[in-house]
Every structure is written in C-alpha cells, then in structure tokens.
Steps between C-alpha positions, in 0.01 A plus 500: 500500500179507314182416685341172402150524360230355721358164402138457423297244696482283187880495470531412868258209456692377195827507693345314792360236264842455338667467840242243607558298182875507561452380859274217386753393237778498760287291737424250224869471414586442866233229529632326188852504641382357832305215341727194493552347159364148482777268386325168554155365434454307823155509654400453860229252400750270332741532792223416747384204292854362475549552874177312570557209262879462490611719789669215684739466207563874474348545153362842591845619606650396168212677323562820697868505410633375834683182403705477820187493714348256253792266554465534878133404473592209274776382734272502805184374326523165679440677835167652382607832655503671157143382446379691805702809410372492142142473624548821698668664200188436290313749717795737511517515120125546466495777760758710310362777284591478133742793525673354807532162333638657181745713696630200690505228235482666157756777518 
C-alpha cells in the first residue's frame, strides 16, 4: 500500500464546504418531500364565511368536500342544531394555521 499524501488545510476546508453543501441539498429535498401538495384552492376565510352565513344548511361542508356531512346539516336544518355547530366551526376554521388547513382540506 502506498501512503496517502497529507491534505493541506485549504483542501480540508474545500471538502468540508462540499460536504456541507451536500447536507443542505439533502435537507432541502427532504423538506420538499414532506410538504403536502396542495390539490384544492379552498381557503379558511371562505369556509368560515360560509359557515357563518349558510352554516345551518351545510354550505361550508359542501365547499370543503364533505358532501355527506353537508347533507346531514341540510337534513337537520329545521332543528337549528347545525346552526349552532356551524357557529362554533367558524372559530375552529379561523384558528387553524394555513398549513394545517391545507393539510386537512386541500390535499
């Protein structure tokens, strides 16, 4: 075996910089893979507004892609129970962060 020549401090710094760049690229790729892809364009403001104005009829549930729950709200609208639930949901939707809302309703 032949002895390997010693590296100069400049070569060591270059190698460390390259390794750091590779690690940063890997981290960026992992973050991009973890970010959910947005498949819908629903917004929490629109959902909250629909829940406030037409929540008793379940309009916000239809908007959020939950037609079965929308039909349940519509079926029980005469009891006014969906109105109270929708009023609470206004604050629930507005309290979600944008990423949480997108993860739940847009992916």
